[in-house]
N, CA and C atoms as a LAMMPS dump frame, in Angstrom:
ITEM: TIMESTEP
0
ITEM: NUMBER OF ATOMS
351
ITEM: BOX BOUNDS ff ff ff
-5.0000000000000000e+02 5.0000000000000000e+02
-5.0000000000000000e+02 5.0000000000000000e+02
-5.0000000000000000e+02 5.0000000000000000e+02
ITEM: ATOMS id mol type element x y z
1 1 1 N 65.095 -208.967 -359.347
2 1 2 C 65.613 -208.102 -360.271
3 1 3 C 67.085 -207.44 -360.041
4 2 1 N 67.636 -207.788 -360.831
5 2 2 C 69.173 -207.156 -360.498
6 2 3 C 69.439 -205.802 -360.296
7 3 1 N 70.875 -205.528 -359.746
8 3 2 C 71.245 -203.868 -359.49
9 3 3 C 71.737 -203.304 -360.384
10 4 1 N 71.719 -203.947 -361.529
11 4 2 C 72.55 -203.494 -362.339
12 4 3 C 72.741 -203.525 -364.192
13 5 1 N 72.874 -202.584 -364.782
14 5 2 C 72.393 -203.044 -366.142
15 5 3 C 73.517 -203.187 -366.625
16 6 1 N 73.147 -204.398 -367.74
17 6 2 C 73.73 -204.701 -369.049
18 6 3 C 74.105 -203.217 -370.362
19 7 1 N 75.814 -203.516 -370.81
20 7 2 C 75.819 -202.877 -371.924
21 7 3 C 74.768 -203.305 -373.217
22 8 1 N 74.196 -202.775 -374.039
23 8 2 C 74.126 -203.022 -375.32
24 8 3 C 74.502 -203.948 -376.045
25 9 1 N 74.444 -204.522 -376.937
26 9 2 C 75.081 -206.076 -377.662
27 9 3 C 76.297 -206.494 -376.859
28 10 1 N 75.933 -206.479 -374.86
29 10 2 C 77.506 -207.754 -374.629
30 10 3 C 77.205 -208.832 -374.347
31 11 1 N 77.785 -209.407 -374.246
32 11 2 C 77.766 -210.904 -374.42
33 11 3 C 78.316 -211.237 -372.873
34 12 1 N 77.588 -212.712 -371.915
35 12 2 C 78.632 -213.141 -370.954
36 12 3 C 79.797 -213.51 -370.812
37 13 1 N 80.617 -213.798 -372.162
38 13 2 C 82.027 -214.051 -372.022
39 13 3 C 82.729 -212.25 -372.782
40 14 1 N 82.235 -211.679 -373.091
41 14 2 C 82.803 -210.363 -372.997
42 14 3 C 82.936 -209.635 -371.83
43 15 1 N 81.342 -209.79 -370.901
44 15 2 C 81.239 -209.038 -369.8
45 15 3 C 82.477 -209.935 -368.554
46 16 1 N 82.459 -211.031 -368.963
47 16 2 C 83.708 -211.536 -368.141
48 16 3 C 84.922 -210.574 -368.483
49 17 1 N 85.426 -211.021 -369.184
50 17 2 C 86.491 -210.51 -369.873
51 17 3 C 87.265 -208.954 -369.453
52 18 1 N 85.956 -208.025 -370.004
53 18 2 C 85.732 -206.915 -369.029
54 18 3 C 86.186 -206.43 -367.703
55 19 1 N 85.383 -207.379 -366.936
56 19 2 C 85.601 -207.517 -365.025
57 19 3 C 87.462 -207.698 -364.906
58 20 1 N 87.395 -208.505 -365.84
59 20 2 C 89.327 -208.954 -365.909
60 20 3 C 90.266 -208.925 -366.426
61 21 1 N 90.038 -207.418 -367.535
62 21 2 C 91.265 -206.988 -368.455
63 21 3 C 92.255 -206.787 -367.818
64 22 1 N 92.351 -205.852 -366.478
65 22 2 C 93.387 -205.373 -366.343
66 22 3 C 94.6 -206.326 -365.853
67 23 1 N 93.578 -206.919 -364.86
68 23 2 C 94.166 -208.18 -364.243
69 23 3 C 94.555 -209 -365.105
70 24 1 N 94.515 -209.068 -366.403
71 24 2 C 95.473 -210.133 -367.064
72 24 3 C 95.734 -209.4 -367.981
73 25 1 N 95.76 -208.319 -368.49
74 25 2 C 96.942 -208.114 -369.074
75 25 3 C 98.372 -207.381 -368.096
76 26 1 N 98.137 -207.14 -366.984
77 26 2 C 99.279 -206.94 -366.172
78 26 3 C 99.48 -208.029 -365.525
79 27 1 N 99.031 -209.522 -365.194
80 27 2 C 99.758 -210.722 -365.396
81 27 3 C 100.584 -211.534 -366.709
82 28 1 N 100.194 -211.162 -367.343
83 28 2 C 100.101 -211.759 -368.771
84 28 3 C 101.926 -210.449 -369.265
85 29 1 N 102.098 -208.933 -368.329
86 29 2 C 102.881 -208.468 -368.761
87 29 3 C 104.251 -208.728 -367.758
88 30 1 N 104.045 -209.73 -366.207
89 30 2 C 104.533 -209.859 -365.635
90 30 3 C 105.283 -210.861 -365.948
91 31 1 N 104.296 -212.287 -366.546
92 31 2 C 104.904 -213.209 -367.24
93 31 3 C 105.933 -212.845 -368.138
94 32 1 N 105.351 -211.978 -369.63
95 32 2 C 106.808 -211.737 -370.38
96 32 3 C 108.239 -210.76 -369.405
97 33 1 N 107.852 -210.174 -368.545
98 33 2 C 108.914 -209.502 -368.077
99 33 3 C 110.001 -210.15 -367.558
100 34 1 N 109.274 -211.396 -366.598
101 34 2 C 110.363 -212.193 -365.934
102 34 3 C 110.705 -213.162 -367.09
103 35 1 N 110.158 -213.633 -368.052
104 35 2 C 110.808 -214.554 -369.016
105 35 3 C 111.995 -213.933 -369.69
106 36 1 N 111.672 -212.627 -369.933
107 36 2 C 112.625 -211.666 -370.735
108 36 3 C 113.773 -211.348 -369.453
109 37 1 N 113.955 -211.498 -369.1
110 37 2 C 114.884 -210.768 -367.801
111 37 3 C 115.217 -212.489 -367.424
112 38 1 N 114.82 -213.575 -367.31
113 38 2 C 116.038 -215.063 -367.315
114 38 3 C 116.219 -215.679 -368.067
115 39 1 N 114.755 -215.836 -369.292
116 39 2 C 115.884 -216.752 -370.225
117 39 3 C 115.779 -215.935 -371.429
118 40 1 N 116.783 -216.341 -372.55
119 40 2 C 116.898 -216.031 -373.541
120 40 3 C 116.663 -215.987 -375.058
121 41 1 N 115.497 -217.199 -374.795
122 41 2 C 114.333 -217.525 -376.225
123 41 3 C 113.46 -216.577 -376.177
124 42 1 N 113.198 -215.426 -374.996
125 42 2 C 112.013 -214.728 -375.366
126 42 3 C 113.423 -213.273 -374.966
127 43 1 N 113.296 -212.456 -376.485
128 43 2 C 114.154 -211.047 -376.093
129 43 3 C 113.746 -210.571 -376.503
130 44 1 N 114.049 -209.082 -375.46
131 44 2 C 113.59 -208.544 -375.317
132 44 3 C 112.661 -207.146 -377.145
133 45 1 N 113.578 -207.355 -377.79
134 45 2 C 112.957 -207.464 -379.725
135 45 3 C 112.087 -208.035 -379.976
136 46 1 N 111.439 -209.343 -379.061
137 46 2 C 110.98 -210.145 -379.616
138 46 3 C 109.401 -209.095 -379.23
139 47 1 N 109.236 -209.044 -377.691
140 47 2 C 108.493 -207.954 -377.166
141 47 3 C 108.042 -207.067 -377.863
142 48 1 N 108.419 -205.884 -377.842
143 48 2 C 108.803 -204.994 -378.562
144 48 3 C 108.191 -205.906 -380.178
145 49 1 N 108.612 -206.224 -380.771
146 49 2 C 108.01 -206.286 -381.965
147 49 3 C 106.106 -207.191 -382.104
148 50 1 N 105.861 -207.515 -380.416
149 50 2 C 104.698 -208.372 -380.297
150 50 3 C 103.878 -206.77 -380.069
151 51 1 N 104.16 -206.06 -379.333
152 51 2 C 104.039 -204.503 -379.108
153 51 3 C 103.507 -203.525 -380.423
154 52 1 N 104.252 -203.963 -381.159
155 52 2 C 104.307 -203.019 -382.607
156 52 3 C 103.001 -203.467 -383.43
157 53 1 N 102.893 -205.08 -382.974
158 53 2 C 101.316 -205.569 -383.303
159 53 3 C 100.017 -205.358 -383.595
160 54 1 N 100.216 -205.688 -381.791
161 54 2 C 98.768 -205.94 -381.048
162 54 3 C 98.407 -204.302 -380.287
163 55 1 N 99.353 -203.408 -380.657
164 55 2 C 99.266 -201.953 -379.777
165 55 3 C 97.936 -200.94 -380.94
166 56 1 N 98.478 -201.499 -382.45
167 56 2 C 98.033 -200.573 -383.38
168 56 3 C 96.763 -201.795 -384.351
169 57 1 N 96.739 -202.786 -383.501
170 57 2 C 95.801 -203.945 -384.723
171 57 3 C 94.403 -203.491 -383.641
172 58 1 N 94.464 -203.288 -382.419
173 58 2 C 93.784 -203.002 -381.105
174 58 3 C 93.176 -201.65 -381.452
175 59 1 N 93.913 -200.583 -381.845
176 59 2 C 93.921 -198.765 -382.185
177 59 3 C 92.992 -198.938 -383.64
178 60 1 N 93.176 -199.516 -384.448
179 60 2 C 92.724 -199.574 -386.011
180 60 3 C 91.342 -200.534 -385.845
181 61 1 N 91.583 -202.059 -385.619
182 61 2 C 90.334 -202.893 -385.979
183 61 3 C 89.65 -203.248 -384.411
184 62 1 N 90.096 -203.154 -383.242
185 62 2 C 89.933 -203.781 -382.131
186 62 3 C 88.807 -203.106 -381.447
187 63 1 N 88.97 -201.563 -381.63
188 63 2 C 88.632 -201.032 -380.758
189 63 3 C 86.887 -200.63 -381.754
190 64 1 N 86.778 -200.93 -382.699
191 64 2 C 85.483 -201.238 -383.934
192 64 3 C 84.983 -202.653 -383.895
193 65 1 N 85.622 -204.066 -382.91
194 65 2 C 84.631 -204.982 -382.689
195 65 3 C 83.842 -205.302 -382.098
196 66 1 N 83.369 -206.038 -382.268
197 66 2 C 82.366 -206.226 -380.7
198 66 3 C 82.377 -206.749 -379.81
199 67 1 N 82.377 -206.659 -378.41
200 67 2 C 82.073 -206.727 -377.237
201 67 3 C 83.517 -207.936 -376.857
202 68 1 N 83.403 -209.39 -377.118
203 68 2 C 84.57 -210.375 -376.724
204 68 3 C 86.231 -209.865 -377.44
205 69 1 N 85.762 -209.602 -378.948
206 69 2 C 87.097 -209.229 -379.621
207 69 3 C 87.426 -208.237 -379.62
208 70 1 N 87.262 -207.636 -378.95
209 70 2 C 87.245 -206.119 -378.391
210 70 3 C 88.335 -205.985 -377.603
211 71 1 N 87.251 -206.76 -376.106
212 71 2 C 87.813 -207.032 -374.97
213 71 3 C 89.273 -207.292 -375.169
214 72 1 N 89.396 -209.072 -375.826
215 72 2 C 90.577 -209.689 -376.005
216 72 3 C 91.834 -208.673 -377.169
217 73 1 N 91.038 -208.402 -378.147
218 73 2 C 92.025 -207.178 -378.184
219 73 3 C 92.666 -205.967 -377.352
220 74 1 N 92.038 -205.766 -376.749
221 74 2 C 92.013 -204.629 -375.374
222 74 3 C 93.209 -205.107 -374.309
223 75 1 N 93.126 -206.379 -374.459
224 75 2 C 94.094 -207.584 -373.188
225 75 3 C 95.374 -207.459 -374.182
226 76 1 N 95.62 -207.75 -374.996
227 76 2 C 96.506 -208.107 -375.85
228 76 3 C 97.306 -206.956 -376.391
229 77 1 N 97.154 -205.622 -376.757
230 77 2 C 97.674 -204.524 -376.62
231 77 3 C 98.127 -203.775 -375.347
232 78 1 N 97.191 -204.006 -374.415
233 78 2 C 97.467 -203.443 -372.759
234 78 3 C 98.713 -204.275 -372.187
235 79 1 N 98.411 -205.739 -372.12
236 79 2 C 99.53 -206.489 -371.807
237 79 3 C 100.951 -205.657 -372.374
238 80 1 N 101.005 -206.31 -373.883
239 80 2 C 102.31 -205.92 -374.414
240 80 3 C 102.456 -204.517 -374.333
241 81 1 N 102.185 -203.548 -374.115
242 81 2 C 102.088 -202.059 -373.943
243 81 3 C 103.306 -202.219 -372.64
244 82 1 N 102.276 -202.631 -371.439
245 82 2 C 103.451 -203.011 -370.34
246 82 3 C 104.447 -203.518 -370.402
247 83 1 N 104.567 -204.862 -371.208
248 83 2 C 105.536 -206.085 -371.667
249 83 3 C 106.486 -205.051 -372.318
250 84 1 N 106.453 -203.967 -373.101
251 84 2 C 107.366 -203.229 -373.605
252 84 3 C 108.156 -201.814 -372.577
253 85 1 N 107.469 -201.771 -372.257
254 85 2 C 107.971 -200.587 -371.263
255 85 3 C 108.272 -201.368 -370.332
256 86 1 N 108.64 -202.838 -369.656
257 86 2 C 109.735 -203.395 -368.889
258 86 3 C 110.527 -203.828 -369.512
259 87 1 N 110.367 -203.489 -370.909
260 87 2 C 111.216 -204.42 -371.819
261 87 3 C 112.414 -203.31 -371.89
262 88 1 N 111.981 -202.033 -372.17
263 88 2 C 112.825 -201.072 -372.317
264 88 3 C 113.653 -200.578 -370.935
265 89 1 N 112.62 -200.505 -369.919
266 89 2 C 113.497 -200.062 -369.105
267 89 3 C 114.353 -201.243 -368.664
268 90 1 N 114.513 -202.45 -368.708
269 90 2 C 115.512 -203.394 -368.121
270 90 3 C 116.485 -203.235 -369.014
271 91 1 N 116.132 -202.924 -370.445
272 91 2 C 117.893 -202.579 -371.059
273 91 3 C 118.646 -201.082 -370.508
274 92 1 N 117.613 -200.353 -370.283
275 92 2 C 118.175 -199.622 -369.36
276 92 3 C 119.225 -199.359 -368.139
277 93 1 N 118.212 -200.111 -367.25
278 93 2 C 118.621 -200.781 -365.965
279 93 3 C 117.986 -202.233 -365.388
280 94 1 N 119.055 -202.938 -365.533
281 94 2 C 118.701 -204.692 -365.462
282 94 3 C 118.051 -204.937 -364.217
283 95 1 N 118.544 -204.922 -363.289
284 95 2 C 117.589 -205.202 -361.544
285 95 3 C 115.984 -204.18 -362.151
286 96 1 N 116.379 -203.313 -362.804
287 96 2 C 114.725 -202.695 -362.633
288 96 3 C 113.611 -203.088 -362.991
289 97 1 N 113.763 -204.38 -364.232
290 97 2 C 112.631 -205.504 -364.421
291 97 3 C 112.594 -206.283 -363.773
292 98 1 N 112.811 -206.289 -362.533
293 98 2 C 112.26 -207.512 -361.813
294 98 3 C 111.588 -206.546 -360.283
295 99 1 N 111.775 -205.242 -360.536
296 99 2 C 111.079 -204.411 -359.463
297 99 3 C 109.84 -203.845 -360.415
298 100 1 N 109.71 -204.006 -361.356
299 100 2 C 108.775 -203.395 -362.031
300 100 3 C 107.854 -204.71 -362.418
301 101 1 N 108.116 -205.577 -362.688
302 101 2 C 107.67 -207.176 -362.761
303 101 3 C 106.564 -207.496 -361.65
304 102 1 N 107.36 -207.325 -359.994
305 102 2 C 107.231 -207.482 -358.899
306 102 3 C 105.881 -206.344 -358.493
307 103 1 N 106.048 -205.162 -358.649
308 103 2 C 105.412 -204.174 -358.719
309 103 3 C 104.076 -204.479 -359.586
310 104 1 N 104.01 -204.976 -360.85
311 104 2 C 102.772 -204.993 -361.37
312 104 3 C 102.334 -206.501 -360.771
313 105 1 N 102.978 -207.613 -360.26
314 105 2 C 102.352 -208.496 -359.967
315 105 3 C 101.817 -208.043 -358.409
316 106 1 N 101.927 -207.131 -357.706
317 106 2 C 101.463 -207.291 -356.062
318 106 3 C 100.164 -206.007 -356.588
319 107 1 N 99.704 -205.142 -357.789
320 107 2 C 98.656 -204.595 -358.292
321 107 3 C 97.866 -205.912 -358.807
322 108 1 N 98.348 -206.424 -359.241
323 108 2 C 97.402 -207.677 -359.678
324 108 3 C 96.717 -208.663 -358.806
325 109 1 N 97.403 -208.922 -357.696
326 109 2 C 97.478 -208.968 -356.491
327 109 3 C 96.563 -208.557 -355.693
328 110 1 N 96.314 -207.197 -355.487
329 110 2 C 95.879 -206.521 -355.037
330 110 3 C 93.866 -206.557 -355.563
331 111 1 N 94.195 -206.633 -357.221
332 111 2 C 92.845 -206.712 -357.433
333 111 3 C 92.314 -208.032 -357.199
334 112 1 N 92.975 -209.218 -357.813
335 112 2 C 92.548 -210.032 -357.255
336 112 3 C 91.952 -210.48 -355.857
337 113 1 N 92.964 -209.724 -354.736
338 113 2 C 92.215 -210.083 -353.543
339 113 3 C 91.125 -209.371 -352.896
340 114 1 N 91.071 -208.005 -354.036
341 114 2 C 89.793 -206.503 -353.448
342 114 3 C 88.426 -207.47 -354.487
343 115 1 N 88.753 -208.408 -355.257
344 115 2 C 87.23 -208.961 -355.984
345 115 3 C 86.383 -209.057 -354.698
346 116 1 N 85.461 -209.117 -354.376
347 116 2 C 84.711 -209.37 -352.973
348 116 3 C 83.625 -210.754 -354.087
349 117 1 N 83.537 -211.121 -355.406
350 117 2 C 82.886 -211.608 -355.719
351 117 3 C 82.996 -213.084 -355.678
């Protein structure tokens, strides 16, 4: 017998995503922040435009979806929200984006290393 309860209407992929969604969102934000800082093919305006798509998509549609779709839309919205924070701060303070990306990476690394399974 297992020592935990499963959410009603949850699936194995949905539970897997839920357990890793913050870590995944942080890593996506780190990659986007680094790309925006070093490559001009990913502009800050592109990151802001993606956030303007994915955050409302999650708020108005994703929250009402079942399990896996809900988790995927949460990851997309959270990663874009974090990336837009980095993009806005980078436009104000150029070097700050690298520091923010490093902080996101350290937090994500801590989450990965603290996973005991």
